[in-house]
Kinemage of the C-alpha trace (Angstrom):
@kinemage 1
@onewidth
@group {chain A} dominant
@subgroup {mainchain}
@vectorlist {calphas} color= white
{ca met a 1} P -92.855 49.496 -32.157
{ca asp a 2} L -90.831 46.263 -32.417
{ca thr a 3} L -92.230 42.799 -33.080
{ca leu a 4} L -90.228 39.812 -31.971
{ca gly a 5} L -89.763 36.305 -33.387
{ca ala a 6} L -89.766 32.922 -31.685
{ca pro a 7} L -88.997 32.889 -27.947
{ca glu a 8} L -85.514 32.076 -26.716
{ca thr a 9} L -85.132 28.970 -24.529
{ca cys a 10} L -83.350 30.150 -21.381
{ca pro a 11} L -82.403 27.535 -18.798
{ca phe a 12} L -80.079 30.087 -17.184
{ca asp a 13} L -77.814 27.232 -16.078
{ca phe a 14} L -74.460 28.860 -16.780
{ca ser a 15} L -72.162 28.353 -13.802
{ca glu a 16} L -68.553 28.705 -14.921
{ca gly a 17} L -66.940 30.562 -12.073
{ca leu a 18} L -68.212 34.126 -11.961
{ca asp a 19} L -68.089 34.694 -15.709
{ca phe a 20} L -71.117 36.482 -17.080
{ca asp a 21} L -73.773 34.210 -18.636
{ca pro a 22} L -73.196 34.340 -22.436
{ca val a 23} L -76.907 33.782 -23.192
{ca leu a 24} L -77.869 36.702 -21.001
{ca arg a 25} L -75.085 38.766 -22.605
{ca arg a 26} L -76.413 38.034 -26.082
{ca leu a 27} L -79.986 38.884 -25.124
{ca met a 28} L -79.105 42.191 -23.459
{ca thr a 29} L -77.029 43.147 -26.506
{ca asp a 30} L -79.261 41.951 -29.344
{ca thr a 31} L -82.811 42.034 -27.950
{ca pro a 32} L -82.952 43.921 -24.638
{ca val a 33} L -86.646 43.103 -24.331
{ca ser a 34} L -86.930 39.412 -25.286
{ca arg a 35} L -89.490 36.618 -25.318
{ca ile a 36} L -88.185 33.606 -23.377
{ca arg a 37} L -89.130 30.124 -22.266
{ca met a 38} L -87.734 28.734 -19.021
{ca ser a 39} L -87.121 25.294 -17.586
{ca tyr a 40} L -90.230 25.273 -15.392
{ca gly a 41} L -93.681 26.871 -15.457
{ca glu a 42} L -96.241 27.368 -18.188
{ca gly a 43} L -95.968 29.539 -21.243
{ca glu a 44} L -93.588 32.307 -22.149
{ca ala a 45} L -92.362 35.451 -20.454
{ca trp a 46} L -90.731 38.708 -21.363
{ca leu a 47} L -87.167 39.344 -20.204
{ca val a 48} L -86.158 42.983 -19.690
{ca thr a 49} L -82.424 43.681 -19.389
{ca arg a 50} L -81.611 47.399 -19.879
{ca tyr a 51} L -81.149 49.373 -16.703
{ca glu a 52} L -83.722 52.040 -17.505
{ca asp a 53} L -86.241 49.471 -18.709
{ca val a 54} L -85.735 47.379 -15.560
{ca arg a 55} L -86.317 50.554 -13.526
{ca val a 56} L -89.581 51.148 -15.373
{ca val a 57} L -90.895 47.620 -14.820
{ca thr a 58} L -89.987 47.658 -11.113
{ca thr a 59} L -91.592 51.011 -10.384
{ca asp a 60} L -94.573 51.243 -12.766
{ca arg a 61} L -97.793 50.173 -11.007
{ca arg a 62} L -98.981 48.588 -14.246
{ca phe a 63} L -96.616 45.689 -13.516
{ca ser a 64} L -97.964 43.645 -10.613
{ca arg a 65} L -96.293 41.132 -8.331
{ca ser a 66} L -99.583 40.169 -6.666
{ca ala a 67} L -100.955 39.070 -10.050
{ca val a 68} L -98.307 36.325 -10.063
{ca ala a 69} L -99.933 34.547 -7.085
{ca gly a 70} L -101.542 31.272 -8.089
{ca arg a 71} L -99.943 31.171 -11.536
{ca asp a 72} L -97.563 28.491 -12.758
{ca phe a 73} L -95.208 31.221 -13.934
{ca pro a 74} L -92.022 30.612 -15.932
{ca arg a 75} L -89.173 30.142 -13.456
{ca met a 76} L -85.834 28.468 -12.713
{ca thr a 77} L -86.853 26.041 -9.943
{ca pro a 78} L -89.330 23.138 -10.157
{ca glu a 79} L -91.206 24.428 -7.122
{ca pro a 80} L -91.757 28.193 -6.714
{ca ile a 81} L -89.697 29.447 -3.808
{ca val a 82} L -91.962 32.394 -3.040
{ca gln a 83} L -94.996 32.028 -0.728
{ca ser a 84} L -98.364 33.439 -1.813
{ca glu a 85} L -98.618 35.589 1.344
{ca ser a 86} L -95.077 36.869 1.036
{ca leu a 87} L -94.233 40.548 0.920
{ca asn a 88} L -92.525 39.673 -2.366
{ca leu a 89} L -95.962 39.023 -3.905
{ca met a 90} L -97.620 42.197 -2.703
{ca asp a 91} L -98.161 45.490 -4.485
{ca pro a 92} L -98.577 48.920 -2.919
{ca pro a 93} L -100.437 49.899 -0.805
{ca ala a 94} L -100.599 46.417 0.781
{ca ser a 95} L -96.822 45.993 0.511
{ca ser a 96} L -96.281 49.477 1.898
{ca arg a 97} L -98.167 48.557 5.063
{ca val a 98} L -96.072 45.401 5.642
{ca arg a 99} L -92.808 47.122 4.720
{ca ser a 100} L -93.539 49.959 7.158
{ca val a 101} L -93.687 47.356 9.937
{ca val a 102} L -90.762 45.204 8.825
{ca ser a 103} L -88.484 48.179 8.080
{ca gln a 104} L -88.598 49.086 11.778
{ca ala a 105} L -86.293 46.111 12.330
{ca phe a 106} L -83.650 47.358 9.867
{ca thr a 107} L -83.245 50.992 10.701
{ca lys a 108} L -79.707 52.329 10.776
{ca ser a 109} L -79.721 52.438 14.574
{ca arg a 110} L -80.847 48.795 14.836
{ca val a 111} L -78.269 47.585 12.308
{ca asp a 112} L -75.565 49.622 14.044
{ca ala a 113} L -76.590 47.977 17.310
{ca met a 114} L -76.044 44.547 15.684
{ca arg a 115} L -72.547 45.446 14.501
{ca pro a 116} L -70.603 44.627 17.732
{ca ala a 117} L -72.159 41.173 17.997
{ca thr a 118} L -71.473 40.530 14.307
{ca gln a 119} L -67.859 41.648 14.750
{ca arg a 120} L -67.449 39.235 17.668
{ca ile a 121} L -68.712 36.378 15.501
{ca val a 122} L -66.376 37.380 12.685
{ca asp a 123} L -63.382 37.555 15.037
{ca gly a 124} L -64.179 34.148 16.479
{ca leu a 125} L -64.538 32.509 13.077
{ca leu a 126} L -61.277 34.017 11.831
{ca asp a 127} L -59.571 32.912 15.043
{ca asp a 128} L -60.688 29.363 14.294
{ca met a 129} L -59.476 29.660 10.706
{ca thr a 130} L -56.103 30.883 11.963
{ca ala a 131} L -55.855 28.031 14.412
{ca ala a 132} L -56.610 25.513 11.685
{ca gly a 133} L -53.633 26.852 9.727
{ca ala a 134} L -53.116 27.460 6.039
{ca pro a 135} L -54.417 26.317 3.686
{ca ala a 136} L -57.864 26.837 5.196
{ca asp a 137} L -61.243 26.719 3.515
{ca phe a 138} L -62.925 30.122 3.838
{ca val a 139} L -66.307 28.594 2.992
{ca his a 140} L -66.072 26.071 5.796
{ca his a 141} L -64.686 28.451 8.383
{ca val a 142} L -66.509 31.680 7.616
{ca ser a 143} L -69.004 32.092 4.786
{ca ser a 144} L -71.108 29.030 5.610
{ca lys a 145} L -71.380 30.099 9.251
{ca leu a 146} L -71.390 33.870 9.653
{ca pro a 147} L -74.643 34.935 7.942
{ca leu a 148} L -76.616 31.953 9.262
{ca thr a 149} L -75.348 32.540 12.803
{ca thr a 150} L -76.047 36.283 12.584
{ca ile a 151} L -79.601 36.067 11.274
{ca cys a 152} L -80.473 33.207 13.642
{ca glu a 153} L -79.161 35.243 16.565
{ca val a 154} L -81.254 38.199 15.408
{ca leu a 155} L -84.348 35.989 15.072
{ca asp a 156} L -83.443 34.013 18.235
{ca val a 157} L -83.630 30.684 16.443
{ca pro a 158} L -82.299 27.915 18.722
{ca glu a 159} L -78.822 26.756 17.718
{ca ala a 160} L -79.964 23.115 17.583
{ca asp a 161} L -82.465 23.972 14.806
{ca arg a 162} L -80.182 25.972 12.512
{ca ala a 163} L -78.538 23.271 10.447
{ca glu a 164} L -81.860 21.680 9.541
{ca leu a 165} L -83.374 25.026 8.622
{ca arg a 166} L -80.374 25.715 6.397
{ca arg a 167} L -80.845 22.334 4.689
{ca arg a 168} L -84.463 23.197 3.891
{ca val a 169} L -83.531 26.573 2.424
{ca val a 170} L -80.878 24.994 0.191
{ca thr a 171} L -83.349 22.337 -0.989
{ca met a 172} L -85.889 25.000 -1.990
{ca ala a 173} L -83.307 26.726 -4.233
{ca ser a 174} L -82.435 23.563 -6.204
{ca thr a 175} L -82.954 23.692 -9.985
{ca asp a 176} L -83.054 19.859 -10.211
{ca arg a 177} L -86.448 18.516 -11.362
{ca ala a 178} L -85.788 15.281 -9.484
{ca arg a 179} L -85.806 17.243 -6.205
{ca gln a 180} L -89.211 18.892 -6.707
{ca glu a 181} L -90.924 16.741 -4.049
{ca asp a 182} L -88.080 17.488 -1.658
{ca ala a 183} L -88.522 21.209 -2.319
{ca val a 184} L -92.283 21.032 -1.693
{ca arg a 185} L -91.695 19.191 1.567
{ca ala a 186} L -88.893 21.566 2.633
{ca lys a 187} L -91.131 24.588 2.044
{ca ala a 188} L -93.991 23.085 4.069
{ca glu a 189} L -91.672 22.122 6.887
{ca leu a 190} L -90.091 25.591 6.992
{ca arg a 191} L -93.506 27.195 7.094
{ca ala a 192} L -94.732 24.924 9.891
{ca tyr a 193} L -91.617 25.679 11.912
{ca phe a 194} L -92.073 29.418 11.665
{ca ala a 195} L -95.822 29.212 12.279
{ca asp a 196} L -95.017 27.666 15.670
{ca leu a 197} L -92.126 30.055 16.389
{ca thr a 198} L -94.051 33.210 15.548
{ca ala a 199} L -97.118 32.103 17.519
{ca glu a 200} L -94.888 31.568 20.562
{ca arg a 201} L -93.222 34.982 20.150
{ca arg a 202} L -96.598 36.670 19.883
{ca arg a 203} L -97.614 35.052 23.170
{ca arg a 204} L -94.301 35.657 24.877
{ca pro a 205} L -92.355 38.407 23.043
{ca gly a 206} L -88.684 38.895 23.761
{ca glu a 207} L -86.026 41.222 22.380
{ca asp a 208} L -85.509 39.368 19.100
{ca leu a 209} L -86.514 40.482 15.596
{ca val a 210} L -89.464 38.072 15.356
{ca ser a 211} L -90.860 39.544 18.571
{ca val a 212} L -90.341 43.049 17.205
{ca leu a 213} L -92.347 42.137 14.096
{ca ala a 214} L -94.994 40.320 16.150
{ca thr a 215} L -95.691 43.403 18.263
{ca ala a 216} L -94.947 46.250 15.835
{ca arg a 217} L -97.833 48.237 14.314
{ca asp a 218} L -98.122 50.301 11.186
{ca asp a 219} L -99.224 53.946 11.032
{ca asp a 220} L -102.878 52.863 11.327
{ca gly a 221} L -102.158 50.710 14.382
{ca glu a 222} L -102.421 47.384 12.517
{ca arg a 223} L -100.190 44.395 13.187
{ca leu a 224} L -99.041 41.718 10.783
{ca asp a 225} L -101.580 38.863 10.814
{ca ala a 226} L -100.481 35.298 11.658
{ca his a 227} L -99.896 34.256 8.061
{ca glu a 228} L -97.989 37.453 7.202
{ca leu a 229} L -95.811 37.090 10.271
{ca thr a 230} L -95.062 33.414 9.550
{ca val a 231} L -94.051 34.071 5.952
{ca met a 232} L -92.091 37.188 6.868
{ca ala a 233} L -90.029 35.234 9.373
{ca met a 234} L -89.376 32.611 6.699
{ca val a 235} L -88.278 35.258 4.224
{ca leu a 236} L -86.009 36.884 6.780
{ca leu a 237} L -84.234 33.588 7.451
{ca met a 238} L -83.849 32.829 3.757
{ca thr a 239} L -82.854 36.223 2.430
{ca gly a 240} L -81.098 37.136 5.662
{ca his a 241} L -78.323 34.658 5.062
{ca asp a 242} L -78.415 33.381 1.462
{ca thr a 243} L -77.061 36.485 -0.279
{ca ser a 244} L -74.379 37.129 2.340
{ca thr a 245} L -73.323 33.474 2.484
{ca tyr a 246} L -72.658 33.287 -1.225
{ca gln a 247} L -71.319 36.781 -1.683
{ca leu a 248} L -68.679 36.348 1.036
{ca gly a 249} L -66.914 33.663 -0.985
{ca asn a 250} L -67.569 35.397 -4.298
{ca ile a 251} L -66.138 38.710 -3.111
{ca val a 252} L -62.992 37.177 -1.591
{ca tyr a 253} L -62.435 35.145 -4.778
{ca thr a 254} L -62.969 38.237 -6.947
{ca leu a 255} L -60.553 40.381 -4.974
{ca leu a 256} L -57.859 37.700 -4.936
{ca thr a 257} L -58.170 37.235 -8.721
{ca his a 258} L -58.063 41.004 -9.343
{ca pro a 259} L -54.822 41.949 -7.572
{ca ala a 260} L -54.730 45.537 -8.811
{ca glu a 261} L -58.169 46.205 -7.354
{ca leu a 262} L -57.249 44.424 -4.124
{ca ala a 263} L -54.174 46.656 -3.861
{ca lys a 264} L -56.402 49.744 -4.139
{ca val a 265} L -58.634 48.491 -1.317
{ca arg a 266} L -55.620 47.761 0.873
{ca ala a 267} L -54.070 51.147 0.108
{ca glu a 268} L -57.215 53.051 1.097
{ca pro a 269} L -59.109 50.892 3.634
{ca glu a 270} L -61.386 53.832 4.466
{ca arg a 271} L -62.893 53.401 0.983
{ca trp a 272} L -63.822 49.786 1.620
{ca pro a 273} L -67.595 50.525 1.926
{ca asp a 274} L -67.618 52.163 -1.525
{ca ala a 275} L -65.485 49.374 -3.009
{ca leu a 276} L -67.934 46.831 -1.629
{ca glu a 277} L -70.768 48.473 -3.549
{ca glu a 278} L -68.801 48.103 -6.770
{ca leu a 279} L -68.147 44.425 -6.014
{ca leu a 280} L -71.835 43.879 -5.393
{ca arg a 281} L -72.595 45.507 -8.781
{ca tyr a 282} L -70.007 43.552 -10.693
{ca ile a 283} L -70.457 40.008 -9.392
{ca pro a 284} L -73.198 37.877 -10.958
{ca phe a 285} L -73.974 36.104 -7.675
{ca arg a 286} L -77.052 34.262 -8.925
{ca lys a 287} L -78.341 32.815 -12.148
{ca gly a 288} L -80.959 34.257 -14.438
{ca val a 289} L -83.962 35.897 -12.842
{ca gly a 290} L -86.127 35.898 -9.730
{ca ile a 291} L -89.805 36.601 -9.188
{ca pro a 292} L -91.631 38.061 -12.213
{ca arg a 293} L -94.428 40.573 -12.564
{ca val a 294} L -97.577 40.551 -14.657
{ca ala a 295} L -98.652 43.450 -16.891
{ca thr a 296} L -102.128 44.612 -15.850
{ca glu a 297} L -102.617 46.558 -19.091
{ca asp a 298} L -100.801 47.041 -22.402
{ca val a 299} L -97.477 48.774 -21.781
{ca glu a 300} L -94.646 49.720 -24.117
{ca val a 301} L -91.186 48.995 -22.704
{ca gly a 302} L -88.030 49.693 -24.673
{ca gly a 303} L -90.026 50.053 -27.893
{ca val a 304} L -91.743 46.692 -27.407
{ca leu a 305} L -95.450 46.260 -26.655
{ca ile a 306} L -96.143 44.075 -23.645
{ca arg a 307} L -99.765 42.951 -23.527
{ca ala a 308} L -101.996 42.859 -20.447
{ca gly a 309} L -101.637 39.495 -18.735
{ca asp a 310} L -98.085 38.854 -19.978
{ca val a 311} L -95.488 37.654 -17.461
{ca val a 312} L -92.445 39.931 -17.262
{ca his a 313} L -89.053 39.041 -15.784
{ca val a 314} L -86.293 41.548 -15.205
{ca ser a 315} L -82.579 40.824 -14.950
{ca tyr a 316} L -80.826 42.816 -12.244
{ca leu a 317} L -77.602 41.097 -13.311
{ca ala a 318} L -77.906 42.563 -16.799
{ca ala a 319} L -78.967 45.975 -15.497
{ca asn a 320} L -75.802 46.055 -13.365
{ca arg a 321} L -73.740 45.551 -16.524
{ca asp a 322} L -75.544 48.089 -18.680
{ca pro a 323} L -72.896 50.440 -20.178
{ca ala a 324} L -75.513 53.184 -20.523
{ca lys a 325} L -75.600 53.333 -16.740
{ca phe a 326} L -72.081 52.280 -15.729
{ca asp a 327} L -69.091 53.263 -17.885
{ca gly a 328} L -66.956 50.212 -18.599
{ca ala a 329} L -69.625 48.091 -16.946
{ca asp a 330} L -67.774 44.814 -17.554
{ca thr a 331} L -64.704 46.067 -15.725
{ca leu a 332} L -64.326 45.848 -11.960
{ca asp a 333} L -63.287 49.303 -10.737
{ca val a 334} L -63.331 49.722 -6.954
{ca gly a 335} L -62.680 53.422 -7.395
{ca arg a 336} L -65.960 54.074 -9.181
{ca ser a 337} L -69.255 55.074 -7.643
{ca ala a 338} L -71.595 52.101 -8.049
{ca thr a 339} L -74.534 54.015 -6.597
{ca gly a 340} L -77.760 52.766 -8.054
{ca his a 341} L -76.717 49.123 -8.570
{ca met a 342} L -79.631 46.684 -8.495
{ca thr a 343} L -78.120 43.736 -6.638
{ca phe a 344} L -80.685 44.115 -3.863
{ca gly a 345} L -83.534 44.798 -6.274
{ca trp a 346} L -85.307 48.062 -7.039
{ca gly a 347} L -88.502 49.911 -6.345
{ca ser a 348} L -91.088 48.664 -3.887
{ca his a 349} L -89.355 45.302 -3.691
{ca his a 350} L -85.860 46.503 -2.866
{ca cys a 351} L -84.566 44.139 -0.184
{ca ile a 352} L -85.469 45.466 3.247
{ca gly a 353} L -82.711 43.526 4.913
{ca ser a 354} L -79.917 44.810 2.668
{ca pro a 355} L -78.433 47.031 5.413
{ca leu a 356} L -77.788 43.908 7.502
{ca ala a 357} L -76.208 42.061 4.563
{ca val a 358} L -73.932 45.012 3.758
{ca met a 359} L -72.913 45.370 7.402
{ca glu a 360} L -71.953 41.672 7.544
{ca leu a 361} L -69.944 41.882 4.329
{ca gln a 362} L -68.170 45.043 5.435
{ca ala a 363} L -67.219 43.530 8.786
{ca ala a 364} L -66.190 40.067 7.568
{ca ile a 365} L -64.130 40.992 4.497
{ca gly a 366} L -62.740 44.173 5.977
{ca thr a 367} L -61.480 42.233 8.981
{ca leu a 368} L -60.158 39.404 6.802
{ca leu a 369} L -58.098 41.800 4.726
{ca ser a 370} L -56.677 43.638 7.735
{ca arg a 371} L -55.771 40.472 9.628
{ca phe a 372} L -54.186 38.650 6.681
{ca pro a 373} L -52.017 41.036 4.654
{ca gly a 374} L -50.554 38.155 2.662
{ca leu a 375} L -53.904 36.613 1.830
{ca arg a 376} L -54.003 34.590 -1.398
{ca leu a 377} L -55.689 31.586 -3.013
{ca ala a 378} L -54.088 28.348 -1.968
{ca val a 379} L -54.962 26.709 -5.307
{ca pro a 380} L -54.936 28.004 -8.904
{ca ala a 381} L -58.118 29.963 -9.641
{ca gln a 382} L -59.184 27.459 -12.304
{ca glu a 383} L -59.215 24.649 -9.706
{ca val a 384} L -61.846 26.317 -7.485
{ca arg a 385} L -65.083 24.284 -7.670
{ca trp a 386} L -68.393 26.097 -8.138
{ca asn a 387} L -71.980 25.320 -7.278
{ca thr a 388} L -73.988 24.100 -10.294
{ca glu a 389} L -77.182 22.798 -8.660
{ca ser a 390} L -79.134 25.841 -7.571
{ca ile a 391} L -80.041 29.387 -8.518
{ca trp a 392} L -76.958 30.690 -6.657
{ca arg a 393} L -73.381 31.007 -7.917
{ca tyr a 394} L -70.639 30.539 -5.362
{ca pro a 395} L -67.479 28.518 -4.648
{ca leu a 396} L -68.047 25.194 -2.889
{ca glu a 397} L -64.653 25.564 -1.265
{ca leu a 398} L -62.240 28.488 -1.211
{ca pro a 399} L -58.811 27.390 0.065
{ca leu a 400} L -56.802 30.356 1.361
{ca ala a 401} L -53.207 30.831 2.393
{ca trp a 402} L -51.526 33.801 4.086
């Protein structure tokens, strides 16, 4: 069984385009189970990077998310983003009860029913981009608007409230210590907003997703309580547009800077859904790590002994680039099967809303490619500016020509 030396200091602040973080690369190569220190939070944590080891940590009941609640755990942001009542901090069977209710909103039939409305939004945004003329900023015209509009329509959030809600979500994801008070305030404001909204939907339910969750019951006939419903609505807003917003720009940029792969997608458009899964695997769309787990007893992972009470982070980014799982893992290959990628998490905390995110990405980028056969970057790739101030990696602007 291995013993490890001094912990590695890991700010996870690398943000040069969509290049893979060299610190993470070194750790996954040299010490796949590492001791690390992070920019915020107390003490040290383990970082697990191999695909199979990540799978173990995310499925073994001896690693608990609920044990994280109340701890000042090592993390990337000055204020923890996650709420203590969130599904993200529950373990089975408690999480299974909540997921059984929430998953009713993301069945294949429900997501398919959302597709026509999403396509109409996509068409309208691309119409506006066309009218603006080339060069046009894809971020401004499409990626900053589509996912937020879609999830807010699904939740029936009034249009007048959306920009302010978006501002609060962005503030919570900041890695800047100077913005900690802003993040605390943004989280409290977001929670208060959804406490009012969910209470109103419970009194007067409509056809929206919040109303579905407010009235849905699990197999034992139980509903989400007021706190669970409030936090779940918050999580749906945040995760329901963050990933898609940033991945839209990332995927377009990646395709336009990999012309051979783009040509394959154009040549066989019917394979676009499979190609999208490979893009999701390949692109490091966020920095570092997310919410950790705590070992509830001594467990050996990857030949390393993790003690009871230790905090354990996993890197889905590293797992997606593990050559033991994906041949030529550092190469984008839209012809490969990327089944099993971990971009939406794994195990009992796999993202419930991922079908909606995938549907949005399929519709938006598939339509973009079909409508603009001559699509290209309007500036050299090295001139694209990237976000450096939050946990997310994405282009601030993406000028396109066609």
